[in-house]
C-alpha positions as CSV (number, residue, x, y, z in Angstrom):
1,M,-27.7,3.3,7.7
2,K,-25.0,4.6,4.9
3,T,-21.3,4.3,6.0
4,T,-18.2,6.1,4.5
5,I,-14.6,4.5,3.9
6,S,-12.0,7.2,3.6
7,H,-8.4,6.3,2.7
8,I,-6.2,9.4,3.1
9,K,-2.4,9.4,2.4
10,A,0.7,11.2,2.3
11,D,4.4,11.1,2.1
12,I,5.9,13.4,4.9
13,G,9.2,12.5,5.1
14,S,11.3,9.1,4.7
15,L,14.2,7.4,6.0
16,P,17.1,7.6,4.0
17,G,15.9,8.7,0.9
18,H,12.6,8.1,-0.6
19,S,12.5,4.9,0.6
20,S,11.0,3.9,4.2
21,V,8.6,5.6,6.9
22,Y,10.2,6.2,9.7
23,G,8.8,4.2,12.5
24,P,8.1,7.0,15.5
25,V,6.8,9.5,12.6
26,V,3.9,6.8,12.2
27,E,3.4,6.5,15.9
28,A,2.8,10.0,15.8
29,V,0.4,10.3,13.6
30,E,-1.9,7.3,14.9
31,N,-1.4,9.0,17.9
32,Y,-3.1,12.2,16.8
33,V,-5.7,9.9,15.8
34,K,-6.3,8.3,18.1
35,D,-6.5,11.1,20.7
36,H,-9.1,13.2,18.3
37,S,-11.8,10.9,16.4
38,K,-13.9,10.4,19.5
39,G,-17.6,11.1,17.9
40,I,-16.0,11.1,14.6
41,L,-14.9,7.9,13.6
42,S,-16.1,4.2,14.5
43,D,-12.7,2.6,13.6
44,Y,-10.0,3.4,12.0
45,R,-6.4,1.8,10.4
46,I,-2.8,3.2,10.3
47,S,-0.5,1.5,7.7
48,H,2.3,2.4,4.9
49,V,3.8,1.6,1.8
50,G,7.0,2.8,0.9
51,D,7.7,6.4,2.4
52,D,3.6,6.9,2.5
53,I,1.6,6.7,5.7
54,Q,-1.9,5.9,4.9
55,I,-4.8,6.5,7.0
56,T,-8.1,4.0,7.0
57,M,-11.0,5.8,8.5
58,I,-14.9,4.8,9.1
59,H,-17.6,7.0,9.6
60,T,-21.2,8.0,8.7
61,L,-20.5,12.0,7.8
62,G,-20.0,11.5,4.4
63,I,-17.2,11.6,1.5
64,D,-15.4,15.3,2.0
65,N,-16.1,15.7,5.5
66,S,-14.3,18.9,6.9
67,E,-14.2,16.6,10.2
68,V,-12.9,13.7,8.8
69,H,-10.4,15.1,6.4
70,G,-9.6,17.3,9.2
71,I,-8.4,14.3,11.9
72,A,-6.5,13.1,8.4
73,W,-4.1,16.7,8.4
74,E,-3.4,17.1,11.7
75,A,-2.3,14.0,12.0
76,F,0.4,14.4,9.2
77,K,1.1,17.7,10.9
78,A,2.1,16.5,13.8
79,G,4.0,13.8,11.8
80,T,6.0,16.4,9.8
81,A,6.5,18.0,13.1
82,L,8.6,15.1,14.2
83,A,10.0,14.2,10.8
84,K,11.1,18.0,10.7
85,K,12.8,17.4,14.0
86,V,15.0,14.5,13.4
87,G,15.6,15.7,9.3
88,L,14.0,13.4,7.6
89,Y,13.7,13.7,4.1
90,G,11.5,15.3,2.1
91,A,9.7,16.3,5.5
92,G,5.7,17.4,5.1
93,Q,6.2,16.8,1.2
94,D,2.9,16.0,0.5
95,L,1.5,19.5,2.6
96,L,1.1,21.1,0.0
97,K,-0.8,24.6,1.7
98,D,0.0,25.9,5.0
99,A,-3.7,25.8,6.7
100,F,-6.4,23.7,6.5
101,S,-9.7,25.0,4.1
102,G,-12.5,22.8,5.3
103,N,-11.2,19.9,2.8
104,I,-8.2,17.8,2.0
105,K,-8.4,17.5,-1.6
106,G,-5.9,19.8,-3.7
107,M,-3.8,20.0,-0.3
108,G,-1.6,17.1,-1.4
109,P,-2.5,14.1,0.5
110,G,-4.1,11.3,-2.0
111,V,-7.9,11.0,-0.9
112,A,-10.2,7.6,-2.2
113,E,-13.2,7.7,-0.4
114,M,-17.0,6.3,-0.8
115,E,-20.5,6.1,0.7
116,I,-22.0,2.4,0.5
117,T,-24.9,0.7,2.0
118,P,-23.1,-2.1,4.4
119,R,-24.0,-5.7,3.4
120,K,-24.7,-8.3,6.1
121,S,-20.7,-9.3,5.3
122,E,-18.6,-6.5,3.7
123,P,-15.2,-7.4,2.9
124,F,-12.7,-4.8,0.9
125,I,-9.6,-4.4,-0.1
126,V,-7.4,-1.3,0.0
127,Y,-4.7,-1.2,-2.5
128,M,-2.0,1.1,-1.7
129,M,0.8,2.2,-4.4
130,D,3.9,4.3,-4.1
131,K,6.2,5.5,-6.9
132,T,3.7,5.7,-9.5
133,E,0.5,7.6,-10.8
134,P,-3.1,7.4,-10.3
135,G,-3.2,5.9,-13.8
136,A,-1.5,3.1,-12.5
137,F,-5.0,1.8,-11.3
138,N,-6.4,1.7,-15.0
139,F,-5.3,-1.6,-15.9
140,P,-5.8,-3.6,-12.2
141,I,-9.1,-1.7,-12.3
142,Y,-10.5,-2.9,-15.8
143,K,-9.2,-6.4,-15.2
144,M,-11.5,-6.6,-12.1
145,F,-14.6,-5.2,-13.7
146,A,-14.6,-5.7,-16.8
147,D,-12.5,-8.6,-18.0
148,P,-13.9,-11.7,-18.1
149,F,-10.3,-14.3,-18.4
150,N,-9.3,-11.9,-15.5
151,T,-12.8,-12.2,-13.3
152,P,-15.1,-15.6,-14.6
153,G,-17.6,-14.2,-12.4
154,L,-18.5,-11.8,-15.0
155,V,-19.2,-14.9,-16.9
156,I,-21.1,-17.3,-14.4
157,D,-22.4,-15.0,-11.5
158,P,-26.2,-14.1,-12.6
159,N,-25.6,-10.8,-10.3
160,M,-22.1,-9.9,-12.2
161,H,-23.1,-10.5,-15.6
162,E,-24.6,-7.4,-16.7
163,G,-21.6,-5.4,-16.1
164,F,-20.3,-2.1,-14.5
165,I,-20.1,1.2,-14.6
166,F,-16.7,3.2,-14.8
167,E,-16.8,6.9,-14.4
168,V,-13.3,7.9,-16.2
169,W,-11.7,11.5,-15.6
170,D,-10.1,13.5,-17.9
171,I,-7.6,15.0,-15.8
172,M,-5.9,16.9,-17.6
173,K,-9.4,19.0,-18.6
174,A,-11.2,18.3,-15.2
175,K,-13.7,16.6,-17.0
176,R,-15.3,13.1,-16.8
177,L,-17.9,10.5,-18.0
178,F,-19.2,7.4,-17.7
179,L,-19.0,4.4,-19.6
180,S,-20.9,1.1,-19.1
181,T,-19.5,-2.3,-20.0
182,P,-19.5,-4.8,-21.3
183,E,-21.1,-2.5,-24.5
184,N,-18.6,0.2,-24.5
185,V,-15.9,-1.8,-23.7
186,Y,-13.8,-0.9,-26.8
187,D,-14.5,3.3,-25.6
188,L,-13.2,2.7,-22.0
189,L,-10.3,1.0,-23.4
190,A,-9.7,3.8,-25.7
191,M,-9.4,6.1,-23.2
192,I,-7.9,4.3,-20.3
193,G,-4.8,3.1,-22.5
194,S,-3.4,6.8,-21.9
195,K,-3.3,6.5,-18.5
196,S,-1.4,9.4,-17.9
197,K,-4.7,12.0,-19.0
198,Y,-7.6,9.2,-18.7
199,V,-7.7,7.9,-15.0
200,I,-10.5,5.8,-13.9
201,K,-11.6,7.1,-10.9
202,R,-15.0,4.6,-9.5
203,V,-16.8,2.1,-10.2
204,Y,-20.5,1.6,-9.8
205,T,-22.9,-1.6,-10.1
206,K,-25.6,-0.9,-12.1
207,P,-29.7,-0.2,-12.0
208,T,-30.5,-3.7,-12.6
209,H,-28.2,-5.2,-10.4
210,E,-30.0,-7.1,-7.7
211,K,-27.7,-6.9,-4.4
212,L,-26.3,-3.6,-5.1
213,P,-28.0,-1.1,-6.8
214,D,-26.0,2.1,-7.9
215,E,-23.6,1.5,-5.3
216,N,-19.8,2.8,-5.5
217,V,-18.1,-0.2,-5.9
218,A,-14.4,0.8,-6.0
219,V,-12.9,4.7,-5.7
220,I,-9.3,5.7,-6.1
221,S,-7.2,8.5,-5.5
222,T,-6.6,10.7,-8.6
223,D,-4.7,14.0,-7.1
224,K,-1.6,14.9,-9.2
225,L,0.7,16.6,-7.0
226,S,2.6,18.1,-10.1
227,F,-1.0,19.5,-11.4
228,I,-1.5,21.4,-7.8
229,A,1.9,22.3,-7.4
230,G,3.1,23.1,-11.2
231,E,5.7,21.2,-10.8
232,Y,7.6,17.8,-9.6
233,V,7.3,17.4,-5.8
234,G,7.4,13.6,-5.6
235,K,5.5,10.4,-7.1
236,D,1.2,10.9,-6.9
237,D,1.4,7.2,-5.0
238,P,-2.3,7.2,-5.4
239,A,-5.0,4.4,-3.5
240,G,-8.0,2.8,-3.9
241,I,-10.7,1.0,-2.1
242,V,-12.5,-1.9,-3.8
243,R,-15.1,-4.1,-2.2
244,L,-15.4,-7.7,-3.1
245,Q,-17.7,-10.6,-3.1
246,S,-21.6,-11.1,-3.4
247,G,-22.4,-9.7,-6.8
248,L,-18.7,-8.0,-7.0
249,P,-15.0,-9.5,-7.6
250,A,-14.1,-12.2,-5.2
251,A,-11.2,-11.2,-3.2
252,G,-9.0,-13.9,-5.3
253,E,-10.2,-12.6,-8.7
254,S,-9.4,-8.7,-7.4
255,L,-5.9,-9.6,-6.7
256,E,-6.0,-12.0,-9.6
257,A,-5.5,-7.7,-11.6
258,F,-1.9,-7.9,-10.3
259,S,-0.8,-11.3,-10.9
260,Y,1.5,-9.6,-14.0
261,P,3.6,-6.8,-12.8
262,F,2.3,-4.4,-15.6
263,L,4.3,-1.1,-16.4
264,V,3.4,1.7,-15.1
265,S,5.1,5.6,-15.2
266,G,6.8,7.2,-11.4
267,W,9.6,5.4,-10.7
268,M,12.8,7.0,-10.1
269,R,12.2,10.6,-9.8
270,G,8.8,10.1,-10.9
271,S,10.7,9.8,-14.6
272,F,10.8,6.1,-15.8
273,N,8.4,3.4,-16.7
274,G,8.6,0.1,-14.4
275,P,7.2,-3.2,-13.5
276,L,4.3,-2.7,-10.7
277,M,5.6,-5.3,-8.3
278,P,2.7,-6.8,-5.5
279,V,4.6,-7.0,-1.8
280,G,3.9,-7.6,1.7
281,M,4.0,-4.7,4.2
282,K,7.3,-6.1,5.5
283,D,8.5,-5.5,1.6
284,A,7.3,-2.0,1.1
285,K,10.5,-0.3,1.3
286,M,12.0,1.5,-2.2
287,T,15.4,0.7,-2.8
288,R,16.5,-0.2,-6.5
289,F,16.3,2.9,-8.3
290,D,14.3,4.5,-5.8
291,G,11.5,1.3,-6.6
292,P,10.2,-0.9,-8.4
293,P,7.2,0.7,-8.0
294,R,5.2,-1.8,-5.4
295,V,1.8,-2.1,-4.4
296,V,0.3,-3.7,-1.2
297,A,-3.3,-4.8,-0.8
298,L,-5.2,-5.1,3.0
299,G,-8.2,-6.8,3.3
300,F,-10.9,-5.8,5.8
301,V,-14.1,-6.8,6.4
302,L,-16.8,-3.9,8.2
303,K,-19.8,-4.5,10.4
304,D,-21.2,-2.5,12.5
305,G,-19.0,0.6,11.9
306,L,-16.1,-1.6,13.3
307,L,-12.9,-3.1,10.9
308,A,-11.6,-6.7,11.6
309,G,-8.4,-7.3,9.9
310,P,-6.5,-6.1,7.8
311,V,-4.8,-9.3,6.2
312,D,-1.9,-8.8,4.3
313,M,-2.7,-10.2,1.0
314,F,0.8,-10.2,-0.9
315,D,2.3,-11.5,1.6
316,D,1.8,-14.9,-0.3
317,P,4.4,-16.8,-1.8
318,A,1.8,-17.4,-4.6
319,F,3.0,-13.8,-5.5
320,D,6.6,-15.1,-5.6
321,G,6.4,-15.7,-9.2
322,A,5.1,-12.3,-10.2
323,R,7.9,-10.6,-7.9
324,K,10.5,-12.5,-9.8
325,T,9.1,-11.4,-13.4
326,A,9.0,-7.7,-12.2
327,V,12.8,-8.3,-11.0
328,N,13.6,-9.4,-14.7
329,I,11.4,-6.7,-16.1
330,V,13.7,-4.0,-13.9
331,D,16.7,-5.8,-15.4
332,Y,15.9,-5.3,-18.4
333,M,14.3,-1.6,-18.3
334,R,17.3,-0.3,-16.6
335,R,20.1,-1.0,-19.3
336,M,17.8,1.3,-21.1
337,G,19.3,4.5,-18.8
338,P,17.6,7.7,-19.8
339,F,16.7,6.3,-23.5
340,E,13.0,6.7,-24.2
341,P,11.4,4.3,-23.3
342,H,12.4,3.3,-20.1
343,R,12.8,7.6,-19.6
344,L,8.7,9.0,-20.0
345,P,8.2,10.7,-23.1
346,D,8.5,14.8,-23.0
347,E,4.9,15.2,-23.0
348,D,5.2,13.7,-19.4
349,M,8.5,14.9,-18.5
350,E,6.7,18.6,-18.7
351,Y,6.6,18.9,-14.4
352,T,10.0,17.2,-13.7
353,T,13.0,18.8,-13.4
354,L,14.3,18.0,-16.9
355,P,13.0,21.1,-18.4
356,K,15.0,23.3,-16.1
357,V,18.3,21.4,-17.8
358,L,16.7,22.0,-21.7
359,E,16.1,25.7,-20.7
360,K,19.9,26.4,-20.5
361,L,20.4,25.0,-23.9
362,Q,17.6,27.0,-25.5
363,D,20.2,30.3,-26.8
364,N,22.5,27.3,-28.5
365,F,19.7,26.0,-30.7
366,E,19.7,27.7,-34.5
367,E,18.0,27.2,-38.0
368,I,18.7,24.2,-39.6
369,D,19.4,25.4,-43.0
370,Q,22.5,24.7,-45.4
371,P,25.2,27.3,-44.7
372,K,27.1,29.1,-47.3
373,K,30.7,29.2,-46.1
374,K,31.7,26.8,-43.5
375,E,31.7,28.3,-39.9
376,K,32.6,27.5,-36.9
377,L,30.3,25.0,-35.1
378,K,28.5,26.6,-31.8
379,V,29.1,24.7,-29.6
380,A,26.8,24.5,-25.6
381,T,29.7,24.8,-23.0
382,R,28.7,24.0,-19.2
383,D,30.4,26.2,-16.4
384,M,32.0,23.5,-14.0
385,D,32.8,26.4,-11.5
């Protein structure tokens, strides 16, 4: 029987700024799911990273199901009501619509779902990021499913040797294409290196795969809040589901993709580049410069519609080196202040608050030419009242 894993997340209020979830709000979300999921969900887990509450749900209703999405939406609404009551910062900020319309996509919360044919043992990891964008998954998903230096199974496991199929979205033009690796690996890299435009949405096995023919084995949330709202409303904070073992990357190969804190976009006010730090849930609060960007990995096994776990995979001293490197990168990047490449380039700042600042200066610009006579300089002034 087909089974669906649905992971939906949202920022509905934080303590004190964009730092951390508030325990009673998390409880309100969990209580709603508990009280309203009978007959719809076979199992679920509530988790969090930074200021985002995350709901992982198991059911047999397929992706984009209105009942499943409705549970998540109303659970977040219940949490928002409490967040507003106690005055949490940004209460309900990811709930961009007033009423649920049958599908949560385009309404603010991030969604990652896959419908699968469960194996005898179905291990998977849910990766949850905070203070970054959907394209932050491009690098690690490529490493897991296409880089033999990260995933030696691509070389030595006959069930992985044929490679995988990547579904890539152009989130600017709302288009997609499919690229097969290893034969199209350079084409894939040519696109996903532009992580603010092209993002990996899903990874599939190939029809030749003996154990999992044509199965979705990884999915990423690709919701861009700035595109939905038309302006900066917070980070997109993506999440992803990655299946493991038996012809897929081993758990260790999947986690290895995060062993080096590569640079991602987001961080403070969604406007800066910084290192992605792998942490356990206990360290998943955002502090320095509202960050740095972080990723949590929760490991599960699915059997007969029920979840075992999670295991907090990055809560391990084996990743201490990555965390130390991330801190060193933070020290280096922060010295650049508002200068690129620490601050994002102009095309990525269009949906932030910067355009409102620059708009005030437009009338002070003048043509560049050779003045015929010495003139008084036109200086932009600022009203300090």
